[in-house]
C-alpha positions in Angstrom: -18.3 4.0 64.8 -15.0 4.8 62.8 -14.9 1.0 61.4 -18.7 0.9 60.8 -18.0 4.1 58.4 -15.4 2.3 56.7 -17.4 -0.9 56.3 -20.4 1.0 54.9 -18.1 3.0 52.3 -16.8 -0.5 51.2 -20.1 -2.0 50.9 -21.3 1.0 49.0 -18.1 1.0 46.8 -18.4 -2.8 46.1 -22.1 -2.5 45.3 -21.5 0.2 42.9 -18.8 -1.6 41.3 -20.7 -4.8 41.1 -23.6 -2.9 39.4 -21.8 -1.1 37.1 -19.4 -4.3 36.0 -22.9 -6.0 35.4 -24.2 -3.2 33.7 -21.3 -3.1 31.3 -21.2 -6.9 30.9 -25.0 -6.9 30.0 -24.7 -4.0 27.6 -21.3 -5.8 26.0 -23.4 -9.0 25.9 -26.3 -7.1 24.2 -23.9 -5.6 21.6 -22.2 -8.7 20.6 -25.6 -10.5 20.6 -27.0 -7.6 18.3 -23.8 -7.7 15.9 -24.2 -11.7 15.4 -27.8 -11.3 14.8 -27.2 -8.3 12.3 -24.2 -10.1 10.7 -22.0 -7.2 12.0 -18.3 -8.1 12.4 -15.9 -6.3 14.6 -12.1 -6.9 14.5 -8.7 -5.7 14.5 -5.1 -6.0 15.8 -2.6 -4.3 18.0 0.9 -4.4 16.7 4.2 -2.7 18.4 7.9 -3.3 18.1 11.2 -1.7 17.8 14.2 -2.3 15.2 18.2 -1.8 16.6 20.7 -0.8 13.8 24.1 -1.2 15.5 26.1 0.7 12.6 24.1 3.9 13.3 24.1 6.0 16.2 20.4 6.5 16.4 19.8 2.9 17.8 16.2 2.4 18.9 15.1 6.0 17.3 12.6 4.1 15.0 10.6 6.9 13.6 13.3 9.7 13.1 11.9 12.9 14.3 8.3 11.9 14.2 8.2 11.2 17.8 6.8 13.4 20.5 5.6 16.4 18.6 1.9 16.8 17.7 2.8 18.4 14.9 4.7 15.8 13.5 2.1 12.9 13.7 0.5 11.2 10.9 -3.1 11.8 12.0 -6.1 9.5 11.2 -6.0 7.4 8.3 -8.6 5.2 6.3 -6.6 2.9 4.3 -9.8 1.1 3.2 -13.3 2.4 2.9 -15.6 0.6 0.5 -18.7 -0.9 -0.5 -18.9 -4.9 -1.2 -21.7 -6.7 -2.9 -21.9 -9.9 -4.2 -23.9 -10.5 -7.4 -25.3 -14.0 -8.0 -24.4 -14.2 -12.0 -22.7 -17.8 -12.9 -20.4 -18.7 -10.7 -20.7 -15.3 -8.6 -19.3 -11.8 -9.0 -17.7 -9.9 -6.4 -17.7 -6.1 -6.6 -15.7 -3.5 -4.5 -16.5 0.2 -4.9 -14.5 2.8 -2.9 -11.0 2.6 -1.6 -9.1 -0.6 -1.0 -5.9 -2.4 -0.4 -4.3 -3.6 -3.9 -4.8 -7.2 -4.7 -1.6 -7.2 -6.3 1.8 -8.6 -4.9 2.4 -11.1 -2.1 3.4 -9.1 1.1 0.4 -6.3 2.0 -0.1 -3.4 4.4 -1.8 -5.1 7.3 0.4 -6.6 9.8 -1.2 -9.9 10.5 -1.0 -10.7 6.8 2.7 -10.8 6.7 5.5 -13.1 8.2 8.1 -10.5 8.9 8.0 -7.2 10.7 10.3 -5.5 7.9 9.0 -5.2 4.6 10.5 -5.6 1.2 11.7 -3.0 -1.0 9.3 -4.2 -3.5 6.3 -3.5 -1.3 7.6 -0.2 -0.2 8.4 1.3 -3.5 8.0 -1.1 -5.9 4.0 -1.7 -6.2 0.8 0.3 -4.9 -0.7 0.0 -1.3 -4.3 1.0 -2.2 -6.7 1.7 -5.3 -9.7 4.1 -5.6 -12.3 3.0 -7.8 -14.0 -0.4 -8.5 -12.8 -3.9 -8.4 -14.7 -6.9 -9.8 -13.7 -10.5 -9.2 -15.2 -13.6 -11.0 -14.5 -17.3 -10.1 -14.6 -19.1 -13.5 -14.4 -22.5 -11.8 -12.4 -24.1 -9.1 -9.0 -23.5 -10.9 -9.4 -19.6 -12.2 -10.3 -16.5 -10.8 -10.3 -13.1 -12.7 -10.1 -9.7 -11.6 -10.2 -6.3 -13.2 -11.9 -2.8 -12.7 -11.4 0.8 -13.6 -9.1 3.1 -10.9 -8.9 6.9 -10.3 -8.0 9.6 -7.9 -4.2 9.1 -8.5 -0.9 11.0 -9.4 0.8 7.9 -10.0 -1.1 6.1 -12.8 -3.8 4.5 -10.4 -1.7 4.0 -7.3 -2.5 5.1 -3.8 -5.1 7.6 -4.8 -7.7 9.4 -2.8 -11.1 10.8 -2.8 -10.1 14.6 -3.3 -7.7 14.9 -6.2 -6.8 13.4 -9.6 -10.5 12.2 -9.9 -10.3 12.7 -13.7 -7.3 10.6 -13.9 -8.4 7.0 -15.0 -6.7 4.1 -15.1 -7.2 0.3 -14.8 -6.2 -3.0 -13.2 -6.5 -6.7 -14.4 -5.1 -9.9 -13.6 -6.1 -13.3 -12.9 -5.0 -16.5 -10.6 -4.9 -20.0 -11.2 -4.7 -22.6 -8.5 -4.1 -26.3 -8.7 -6.7 -28.8 -8.0 -5.2 -29.8 -4.9 -4.5 -26.1 -3.8 -0.8 -26.8 -3.3 0.2 -24.6 -6.1 -0.9 -21.2 -7.3 -0.1 -18.7 -9.9 -1.0 -15.0 -10.0 -0.7 -12.3 -12.5 -2.0 -8.7 -12.2 -1.0 -5.1 -13.1 -2.3 -1.4 -13.5 -1.9 0.7 -16.6 -2.8 4.4 -17.2 -1.8 8.1 -17.7 0.3 9.5 -14.8 -1.8 12.3 -13.8 -4.3 14.8 -14.9 -1.2 17.1 -15.7 0.7 14.2 -17.5 -0.4 11.9 -20.4 2.9 9.8 -20.1 2.2 6.2 -19.1 2.5 4.6 -15.9 2.1 0.9 -15.4 3.6 -2.5 -13.6 3.0 -6.1 -13.6 3.7 -8.6 -11.0 3.9 -12.4 -10.8 3.4 -14.6 -7.5 4.0 -18.2 -7.6 3.2 -20.2 -4.3 3.8 -23.7 -3.9 3.6 -25.8 -0.7 6.2 -28.3 -1.0 4.5 -30.4 1.9 2.4 -29.5 4.5 4.8 -27.8 6.5 7.0 -25.9 3.9 5.7 -22.8 1.5 8.1 -21.6 -1.2 7.1 -18.2 -2.7 8.8 -16.5 -6.0 7.7 -12.9 -6.5 8.7 -10.8 -9.4 7.6 -7.2 -10.3 8.5 -4.7 -13.6 7.4 -1.0 -13.3 7.7 1.8 -15.9 6.6 5.4 -15.6 7.3 7.9 -18.7 8.7 11.0 -19.1 9.6 11.8 -15.4 12.0 14.3 -13.7 15.0 12.8 -12.2 17.5 14.6 -9.9 20.1 12.0 -8.4 23.9 11.5 -8.5 23.6 10.3 -12.1 20.9 12.6 -13.5 20.5 16.5 -13.0 17.0 17.8 -13.8 16.8 15.1 -16.5 13.2 14.0 -18.1 13.2 10.5 -19.1 11.3 7.1 -18.8 12.3 5.3 -15.5 12.1 1.6 -14.8 12.3 -0.7 -11.6 11.9 -4.6 -11.1 12.6 -6.8 -8.6 13.0 -10.7 -7.8 12.0 -12.2 -4.2 12.2 -15.7 -2.8 10.3 -16.6 0.5 10.7 -20.0 2.3 8.7 -20.8 5.2 8.8 -23.8 7.4 6.3 -24.9 10.5 8.9 -26.2 13.1 6.1 -26.6 15.5 2.5 -25.9 15.6 3.3 -22.8 17.4 6.6 -21.9 16.0 7.4 -21.0 12.3 10.8 -20.0 10.7 10.8 -17.8 7.6 13.8 -16.6 5.0 13.5 -14.1 2.4 15.8 -13.0 -0.1 15.3 -9.9 -2.3 17.2 -8.0 -5.4 15.5 -4.6 -6.5 17.0 -2.5 -9.0 15.9 1.4 -9.3 17.5 1.6 -12.4 16.8 5.2 -13.0 17.2 6.6 -9.2 13.5 7.2 -9.2 11.6 5.0 -6.9 13.8 4.5 -3.4 15.1 7.8 -1.7 17.0 7.4 1.6 15.9 7.8 4.2 12.5 7.0 2.7 10.9 8.1 5.7 11.9 11.6 5.3 10.6 11.6 1.8 7.5 9.8 2.3 6.5 12.3 5.0 6.9 15.4 2.7 4.1 18.1 2.1 3.8 20.8 0.4 3.4 24.0 2.6 2.9 27.5 1.1 4.7 26.1 -2.2 7.7 25.0 -0.2 8.2 20.8 0.0 8.7 20.2 3.7 9.0 16.9 5.5 8.0 16.6 9.4 10.2 13.4 9.6 13.6 15.4 9.2 15.5 17.6 6.8 15.1 16.9 3.2 18.4 17.9 2.1 19.6 14.7 3.9 17.5 12.6 1.1 19.6 10.7 -1.4 18.9 8.8 -4.4 20.6 7.2 -7.3 20.3 4.5 -9.8 21.0 1.2 -7.8 20.7 -2.3 -6.7 19.2 -3.2 -3.5 19.8 -6.5 -1.9 18.1 -7.7 1.3 18.1 -11.0 3.1 16.0 -11.8 6.1 15.6 -14.6 8.5 12.9 -14.6 11.5 10.4 -16.5 13.6 6.8 -16.3 14.4 6.0 -17.6 17.6 2.4 -18.2 19.0 3.5 -17.4 22.9 0.4 -17.8 24.3 -0.4 -21.3 23.2 3.4 -22.4 23.7 3.3 -21.0 27.4 -0.4 -22.4 27.8 -1.8 -19.1 29.0 -5.5 -19.3 29.7 -6.7 -15.7 29.0 -8.5 -16.0 25.7 -7.7 -12.6 24.5 -3.8 -13.7 24.3 -4.3 -17.0 22.3 -3.4 -15.3 19.2 -0.5 -13.6 20.5 2.4 -13.6 17.9 6.0 -12.5 18.7 8.2 -11.7 15.5 12.0 -11.6 16.0 14.0 -10.7 12.8 17.3 -10.3 11.9 17.9 -8.5 8.2 20.8 -7.4 6.1 20.9 -4.7 3.7 23.5 -3.8 0.9 23.2 -1.5 -2.2 25.6 -1.2 -5.1 25.0 2.1 -7.3 23.9 1.2 -11.0 26.1 2.8 -13.7 26.4 5.6 -11.2 29.2 7.2 -8.8 29.6 5.2 -5.5 26.5 5.4 -3.3 26.2 5.0 0.4 22.6 5.9 2.1 23.1 3.8 4.9 24.5 6.7 7.5 27.5 6.7 4.9 27.7 3.0 4.5 27.0 0.4 1.6 25.1 -2.1 3.9 23.5 -2.5 7.1 22.1 -4.9 9.4 18.7 -4.6 11.5 17.7 -6.3 14.6 14.1 -6.0 15.2 11.4 -7.6 17.5 7.6 -7.1 17.3 4.2 -8.4 18.8 1.2 -8.8 17.0 -2.3 -9.4 18.7 -5.4 -9.9 16.5 -8.6 -9.7 17.9 
């Protein structure tokens, strides 16, 4: 009788499990069919990693003091929220309206669109991440594409604006891309220009150039240059104390990527970034970036603001790394893992003060080396 009760229990639970599994599968299948029929797409990625700095005592403390306190988390963010439409005019006009990633530059915000886990100084502090406004793309022919649009909602001349601030500050973006007939070479030029904010009529603008050339089917060379200008900004650093003047920054980056096999690629990136006035690149950047105004006082949840330093300086960085499609190499059968990408990186940074006193922002050092490893799983 005792075993009969257990058998009845097992049969009942098994029946419920089978029913629930069937029900969930049925609903999932219906949802997938509904999405296909209505041309609705779902996608994303999972990304996680760690960085180790042997020259500092914080080891794997990858996010300074942001970890483990709900009051210090970033919260939910919507990096893109826009409407997009295709207008059948000429060869076709594509229009975005809302908040979207910038079309400028080579590296970008989403992890799957970059080879390296670590980012270049140029992406971090030399060019915009997003814009709010309108962006129109028009393909003139198979070689030429032009883009342009008005931007708003930014206190940085059209960079990284939102929906609720600086809406009266209008600026613009424009550019073009040329692609060779065989698609082996492309040349991109674009930039933004406008007044700094609703409180400052000083100009804020930048341009960037990206040259890509596929040397052969396995080898890609990318050259990237950025120049930026901000008028009448307030400077406080090791060279300037409460001085208002124009600030400039510029950079040059070279990327080289080579496919060793179908599932393994190697990459090298070398960068020179000059923050000529000591305006764009505070260190530690994480603390400065997490600064908010609390009751009229600047506060950073990432650490003590008094530890942040900045000065006119040249920054040099060299990165080598791999992209390994592990699931394909190991012939794992689970389809969900087929796009798994593992990215080990080694990076060396060095800084030299530019017409200023000696500068040691890397925990009292002029240079540092970073070892990083992350995984990327698109779906």
